[in-house]
N, C-alpha and C positions, 0 to 999 in steps of 0.2 A: 637120563642119560641111557645111550644106547645097549643094551644087553649087552652081554660079555660074547653072543655069539653073533661071528660074522654074517651070517644067513637069520635073514628075517622075514619073517611070513606073514601076508596077511590077504585075507580075500583071496584071489585068486593070482595071487601075487609072490615075487620070491625075489629081496635084493641081495646082492652081494656087498657088505661096505667097504669089503678090504678090494677087489676088483671089480668094484664100482659096475656090476653088471643088474639086468633087470629080467627075467621071466618071468611071462605071465602064461598060464597053464601051462607048464613045461619048456616053454618058448621061448628065447632070447628075444627079446625088445628092446631097438636100439633107442636110445634119449641119450640127452644132448646131457653137458657137463654142470650148466647151470640149473635146468628143471632136476637133473640126480640129487646136487647139494640141498637144492629146494626140498625136496621129500624126505632128503637124512635129517634135517633141521626139524622141517617138524611131528619125526619121528621120536626123534630125542626129544623135544617140547610136547609131547602129545598129551602130558596132563593138563593145558591150558591152553590158549588163545593167544598166537603170536601176532605181533601187531604186524604192520605194512614194511614200518621203518625198520625193526628190527632183522627183519626176510633180505629189505638193499643191503641191513650192512652185513649180512653175514653171508650173503651168498653173492653180492657184488663189494664185497670190500676195497677200499680207497679209490672205489669207481663211483661216480654220479650220474644213474640212473634212474630215469623216470618210473611211476608207477605201473605206466604203462609194459614195459617190460619187466615187473612184479608180475602179472596180469595173465602175461601170455607165457610164463614161465609157467606158471601154475595148470592154462592151459592146457598144453603139454605134460606135464604129468596125468593130470585127469587122463588126456587122451592114451598116453601109455598104458596106464593102472587100468587102462575099462573102469574108471569111474563113471559112474550114474548116479540118477537122483533117486531110484528105485535101491542104489547099493553103495551108498556115498561114500569115501574114504575120506574126504577131503571136506570140511564144512567152511564157508563164507560167513565170514561175523560182520556182519553191514556196519561199516563206517570204521572197525578196528582191523580184521586181519582174519587168519585162516586158524583154524584147527585140524589137527590129525584125529581123525572119529571111529577108525576099522581097529579091532582086536587085535594082539597081534596073535598069532598060534602060539599059543602055551599060555598066552591070558588069562585068564577067566571071565575078564570086565576090565573097564579104563581104571589104570591107575586111581584109586581115590585122591578125590579134591585133598581132604584131608593131612593124608601121609603126605604133601605136597608143600611147595613154598611157596606161599602168596605173594605178587608185589603189589605193595598197597600206596598211595600218593594218597596224603593230606591235602586239603587246596586251604589259602589260608581264611579262615571262618571273616565272616560278616557282622558288623559288628552293629546290632539293631536297639543298642539300649537305649540312643539319644542322649548315653552322656560321652563325650568324647575323650574324658580322661579315662575310658574304658579302649579307646582305640587299639593299645598296646594286645588287649586276645587275637587280634585279628591274625599275627603273626607267634606271639606271646605263646596264648595258649595252644596254638596249632605244635609247637615245639614241644610244650610240654603233655601232648596228648601222645606225638611222634616217641617221646623218651620213655612214655607206660607202654607202647604198642610194638616199641623194640625189645621188651623184655621177652616178647612170646616171640617163640623160635620160628614158631610155622609161615612167620611173616618175615617180610626183607620191604623198607623201606624205601620209596624213590627218595635218593638223597636231596636234601634242601635247597643246594645252589641251582640244582636244576629242575628242581619244583617250580621254585620261584622265578628263576629264567622262561619255565616253558608259560608259565601265570603272566607272567608281564607279555608276553609275547601276542596275548590271546584281547588283550585290554576287557573292556565290559561285553564282554558274552557274556550268553545266558548260562545258566549252571549245565545244564545238558550236553549245550556244545563245547563246554569250557573244560567239563570230562573226558569228551570223545575226544577235544584235543590234546590233553593231556595225556590217554592211553596211548595217542599217537606219536606222539615227542617223545614221552618218557620210557615206553613198555611197560608201563603200570595194567596189571588186570583187572584193578581193583580203585575207583578215586572217591573218598568219603569228602564233600561239600556241604557244612554246615552254617548256620545262623544262630548268634547267641544274641535271647531277648530277655527282659526283666519278665518274673511273675508277682504274684502277692507277697508272697514269704523268701523272695532269693534272685534264680537265674537259672537259666531253659535254653538248651542247646537242641535245635532241634535240625535233622542231619539226614540225607539221602547220600545214601550205597550204590554208585554205580559200578556197570560191567558184571553185573547179573544178570538173568537173560531177564530178568524184568529188574526197574532201581525199587530197591528198599528204601524204606523210609522209618526213623522212630524218633524218642527224644531220649534227652535225661536233664534231670534239677539237679540244683546245688543250692548252697543258701551263698557262695558264694563264687565267683567266676572261678576259682582256679580247681574246685571242687570238679567242674565239668571233666575237667583230663582224665580222672579216673572211671569216672561215669560212662565215659565214652568209650575209655579203652575195652572195658567190660563189659559194653552191649554190643563191641565191634565182635571179639571177642565170643558172643552169644549168637550172635547170626552169623558169623562165619563158620563156626565148628559144631553148631549142637549138634550134629550129625555124625562128630566124629569120636572114635575111640583115643582119646589118645594120652598117655599116660603123662604127657607135659605138665607141671603145674602152671595153675594159672598164676598169672602175673603180679606180684604184689604190689599193690600201687601206691604211690610216694603222699605222705601224708603229712601236712602240717598243723601246728598248736595256733600258729602265728598269722593269719591271713598276711600282715605284709611282708610277711618273710615267702610266704608264697607267690607273693604277686612280682616282689625282686627275683625267686626263682624264673618265672614265668619269663622276666623281661629279660635275666640273665641268656638263658635256653634261646630267647631270641636276637642276641648280638654274638650268641655264639654261630647262631643257625646265618646268620651276614654275614661272618668269621671278625667279626669287630671284637678283638680279644680283649682290647684294654678297658671298654666299658663294662662288657661281662665279668673280669675279674672285681668291677666295682661293685656290681650288683651282687656279685655272688658272696662278697664279703658281708653287703650289708644283708643277707639274706643269715647269715652264720651269727653275725653280730646281734639278732635278733632272737634266732632262734640256734643256739649255739649247740655243737656236737651232731647237728642234722647231716647224716650221713651221704645220701643222695647230693647234697649240695656239697658236701666234701669232696667228693668222686668229680662233682663238673667242675669244681672248682681247681682240682687236681688236672683236670686235660686240658683246662686254659692257659692252666700255666706251662703244659708241655713247649707249647711258641713263643712263649715269651718271656719266661720267667730267664734271669741272668746268672742266677748261683745256687745252687743246690739244699739249700738251710730249708727254706719254706716246703720244695718237692721236697726232702728224705722226709721231714717233721709232718707233714700232710699224711703223706705218705703208708709212716709206720704209726700210726694213728688210726688210720681206715682197715691196713691189714691186722693190728690187734683184733681192731672190732669183726674183722670176717672171719679171725678162728675162733674169737668167743665165740661167735652164732654158726661157728662150721660151715660156711658158706666159702665155698671155692670160685663160685664164682663171684661172688664180688673179690675176692681176693686177684682175679685173671682181670679182671678190669683194672684194678689199681696196678697191676704190675704193667700193662699196655701202656698207661697212660706216663708211668716213670720211663718207662723201654723209649718211647717218643721223645720224652722228654734228652735224654739220652741221646737217641740219633738227632736230633737238633742240635744238638751240642758239638757233634764227632766223636764224642765217645763212649766206642762201638764195643767194647766190653762189659760195661756195665749193661747197655742196651740190649745187646747180645745175651745176657743171662735172664735181665726179665722179661724179655720178649719169650724166650723157650718156654721159662715159666709159668708166664699166662696161658700159650698153648696146652701148655701138661694140665694145670689146675683147670681151664675150662672142658678140656676132653670132651669134646660132643655136647657138652652142657649149653654154650651160646648159639648164636644164629650163624648161618651159614655169611653173612655180611661184616659180624663180627670177624670172624676168623678171615676170611679175604685182606680184612684192613691191615690185620696183624700178621698175614704173610707179605701185604706189598710194603708195611713199613721195614717189614727183617729184608726185603729186595730190595729195599734204597739201601741200608744199612750195608749189607753182601756187594753193591754197583758202589760206594764210596771205598770199601776198602778192596775191592779188582778184586772180587773175588765172584766173577762171574758167570762159572758155572751155578754158583749158591743162588745166587742172583736169578740167573733163568729156571732153577726150579721151582724156587718161590714162586716166580710169578706166573709160572703154569699151571700152579697148584691153586692161586689166587683165581687166575683167569677161567676156570673149570668150575667154581665156589661158583664167582659172578654169573659162569650160563646155566647152573643152575635155578639161581636164585631170581635170575633175571634182571640185578642191580646192571644199568646201563652207565650209574655214574663208577662206580667201582672197575667195570668193564672198561671204561675211559683209561682210568689211574693203570691199569693194565695192559692196555695199549701204550700208553705215553713212553709204561716203563720198555717197552718192547721195542719203541725209538730209540730208547740210550743204549738199550744193547747192542741195537743195529749199527750205533755209533762207534758202541767199544771197537766193535768187530772190524772198523772199516767199512761199512758198509755203508755208502750214502746215500745212493737211491732208495734203498731202503726204508733209513732213517727221514727222508724225503718222504716218502710215499704214507710212512705212519705217521708222522708228527703232522705232516696234513690232513690226513684222515680225520685225527684226533680232531685237527681245528676246525674244521670243517662243524664235525658233530656240537663242539661244545660252544660254536659259533650261533647254530639251527639253537640250542639249548638256553643261549644267555650265559654259560659257565664262564665265566671271566677268569676265574683261576686255571680251569681247565685250557681255554682260550691262550693265558698268558703262557704256559708252560710249552703248549704246542707249539705255540709260536713261535717261542722262542728256539726249541729244537728246529724247527723246521727254515728258519735263520740259519742256525747253524749249517747245519744239511746245503742247503743253497749256497753259502761261503764256502763251503768245503768244494763242492760242485763248479764256485768262480761263476756264480749268477749274483753278481752283488746288488741289482737293481731289487732282483726278485727277495732277498736275502732282508735288504734293508728297509722293504716293507710288508713283511713280518714280521724284522724285530720292531716296527714302528707300532703295528698294532697291539705285540707281545705290552710291549712300554705302555699305551695304552689302556691296557686289558689290568696289568700289574696295577697301575695310577684306580680303575676300579674297582678292586679288591681292597688299596690302603693299608697292604701287608706292605712295611717298611721295607723290611728286609728285603721281600720279590722285587717293591721298588728300587732299590740299589743294584740287585744281582743283573737286573734287564736292562739298568741303564746304562751299567758298564758294556754289556753283552752288545746293545745297540751304538753306543760309542765307539766300540771295536769293528761294528761296519759299517759305518761313517768314516773311519781310517784308513779302511779297506778302501773305500768308495771314492776318497780324498773328498769327501765335503764338511767341510771344518763348521761351514759355517748352523749343520745340520747337527749337528753335536753341541754346539754352544749354545744353540736353543732347548736341546734336550735339558742340560745342565743347568740353566736358567730356572728350568721345571722343577727338576731335582731338589734345588737350594732349597726351593720352598719347602720342602719335606722335613722336617724336624725329625733326625735320624737318629738315637742312640750312637754314642759312642763306639760301645763293643759292634757296631753291624757297619762302620764307614770304611771298612777294607775295600768295600766292591766301590760305595762312590769313589775313592782315591785312586780305584782303576779306572772309572769312568773320567776323571781329570787326567791321570795318566793318557790314556788313548790321544785326548781331546787336546793338549799340550803336544804331544809326539806329532801332531796331524798339523800342527800351524809348525813345525821345526823347531819347537823349543826344549832342545834335549835336556836341558838342565833342571827345567820345571819337570817336566815327564818322569827325570829319575827321581825328583824331592818329591814326587806322588807315588811314583810304583814302590822307592823305601819305604813309604808311611806305610803301604799297602800290603808288599812282606813282611814288616814289622809285627803289623795284627796279627795276619794270619799266622806267623810262627807262635807270636804270644798264646795266643787263641787254641793252637795244635791244630789247625786249620790244613790239612797236608795240601788238599784239592784248591783251596782257596788260593793258596801260595804259588802253586802250580798254575795259577791264571796269569799270576803280576810276574813271579822269575822270569821269563824270557824277555817278558818287555823290560825289566829293568834291566838288564843283561845288555840288552839293544840301547838302551841312553843310557848308558855308561859308555860302552865302547863309542859309541859319536862324540861322547862329552869329552875321551880319550881319557876316560881314569879307568885305562888299561890291567893293571893291574886290581882295583875291583870288579871289575868284569870276570877275569880269571877267576878270583874263588867265590863266584856268585855260579861259574859255570863248573865249577867243584861239587859247589851243593847241588846244582841241580843234576848233576852226575850221578849221587844216589837215588835217586828218585827212578831215572831209566835204568838204575839195575836193578828195581824192584820189579821191571818190567812194563815202563810207560814207552810203551812203544813212541805215543806221540809225537811226546818228551823228545825224546830221542829224534826226529825229524828237526823239530826245531830250535837244538842245542847243535847239528851239526851245523844248520843255516846260520845261525850265531857264530862257529867257528868259522865257516867263511868268513863273516863279516869281520871278525877281530884279523884273520890274517890276510886278508886287504888293507886293512889300518897300519897291517905293520908290512907293506910292501913287498909280500907274498902271495903275489895271485897261482904261481901251481899249486899250494898248499890249499888254498882257498877253492880252484876245481878239483882238487882230490876229494875232497869235502861236501861240495855239491855232486859229484858222479854219486857218492856214498849217498846221499837225499836218493836220489833217484831207484839208489838200488835198494832202496826203503819202499818202494811203490806209494808214496805215498798221496794224497788226496788230491784230483786236480789242481786246487787253487796251489798247493804248495810248490807242485812238481812245473807248475808255471813261476812260479817265483823262483825256483832255482836253476832254470833254463834261461833265464833271463840274467838271472844274477851272473849266470857263466858267461853270456853271450857280450854282455856290458867288460867283463874281467876278459875277454879275449879282444874286443874291442880296443879296448885301453892299451892291449899291446899290437895294435894293427895290425893283428889275424883277423880279417874280415871276413878269410871264406870261413875260420872254424865257427867265430861269432856266427854267420850265417848258417851253421850247421846244428849249431845249439835252439836259435831260434825257429829251427823244422821242427824240431822234435818236440811245440805246442800244438797240444792238441787246437786245431784250427778257430774252434764256439770262443777261444780263451784266449784268442791273440790281441783282441782290442781290450785285455783286463789293462789298468795305471799301468803298472810294473812291464806288462809287455811292448806297452806302445812306448815305455820311457827307451827300454831295452831299443828298439828297434831305430826307435832315433839317433842313438849313442853309433850305432854300425853304421847307418847312412851318413851321418858325421863322422865316424873312421874312413869311410868310403871312398870322401868326397875331399873334406878338408883337413884330412887330419887328426890328430889328440892331442887334449890339454893334460898333460899326466896328473895324475891326482885329485882329480872329481870324481866325486860323484853324484848319480842321478837320483834326483829326489825319487825315491820308492824303490830303487834298485840296489841292491846292497845294503840296505840301510831298515829292511823292515823283516824281521825273523815272525815264526807263525805260533800264533799263539790262539787259543776257541775260548772262549766264554764258557762259562760253567752250564752246563746240562742240565734242566729242571725234570728232576726225578718226581716231583710233586705228585 
């Protein structure tokens, strides 16, 4: 981080980070904004080499620029600061990036590397044993090593999904080229590449550590392949921190008495890395059957249960045993990890009271003893929790704290999570252009890393932002990409949620054949009953898109019922307006009024977005009751609420339709003129234009309603917070 002083002095230079000025030998020197930002970031991260990709993301956020633009900016910084070969300020690291090497005035030397967090990437190991049954060592052993290394607070590990994506993108490149590519793509300072082979008495892991001035090579041996994990972790610590004067205790290795239990544990970690929760659960339970009471396995089992468990019993029993052990051993860090896992579980079930208790306690117990990444992860889980509670100020505070930790650790995967949450908060503020900018930025970065989960979430958010802006064709493209990414992740609740959002986009765009194709794919995925709320919603949107109001009502009734039974308020809001619309169109007006009253309590809680939707619904209800004046009053209120461009267009089209029915062509034309020109080609706007033309030339047919006009309320799919 930058020192607290606003004036930073180095060499012949002085910069003011507040007024963004540069002085050389006391004279002000002109410097453009991008080069200034680049210089400030290099100074902030002066303890390490900063990759070119990271600089592109930091200095040119949400824009695609080539590395030549970066090179020009570096050149301008060097020119402005009088950087020379004899007195270098910025050093170029071939094929990696740049580092600020000049000492700041007041610093006796460069910050000691051992006092900083190093970002490390572990590549899948090569299985050179000749035994195909040991193929699991490629990812499983790597994940086991990651578990060992993650216990050291001086290291930040590149996220597994990001790492595997970058690895897959490089194919069969040589080790050195692969390491350089992973450094470039993930921002890792150090990369470990290893090869597992046989010895006369067991197994040997030969590895190279890339990222130092020269690649370091070493090896470890063990009787069983799982024993290589602790050996490699200890050897890495020795190589990286041999000159460090750190008071941090050496991480304790995970030990097993049963070799089959160790292998099951390693395989389970592999499944966790691939986010395949069900097989991970089976493997961890197998390991516990072979070696009962093994605490690291119990903790991993608890972590795997967080996104999958359907009741509290197993989670509470396991957590109680682990907490009792942590108290017996006087280990607050172990207790913090348990509370974090339990907090995640409660957030996944929208049980926010217990979630907040466990997550706050986790941070208190950790109290600086855990890694920056662990703390950032916990803060981001809390951020998601606050977002769902609509406590947006708390969500922003926790996101900013998490983002600061991500910058310090260099963990770009966690930084993507923080950026994705910023997109969600922009949506909450109805800053649709910013939502689109941030979510497409996350999507671009996730696409480059082949990080399907982030791709899924970012594409979902981008589709929402585009739809809000009335850009339905682009919205459909992002929604489809998000659904495909959800299928690649294979998490059924995520697949369901993105199916519902994509069907909603198809409904707005008027392409029911597309939603029919998507539902055929969705039905091939076996989804537990407790997760089917979004599936009902997807079917409801499709039914409404083909004009089957009765079936739409049946689907949305089921969706709302499941959401209410589970206490999922946000999911209830995703279906409730569409249920009301289907009830009105099915002439079940009393039922519709009852649901409108129910929705009113949510509006009273400050949900401005839902307020707009209810105004459109009340206009629809008044229209069905042949009260056009009342309906127009509600539509005027929609515009006063300053809705998203799509819903402003919807309200104007509905008002034009109403006036055209009353032969008020001039009034209808005036409402059409209030539609922004780029949105005049939306289906609802075209329908209203056709109705106004009909009224102008041939009169009207009383009581008719256009397909799309005064029939569709506005409701968005759930945003992706993960």
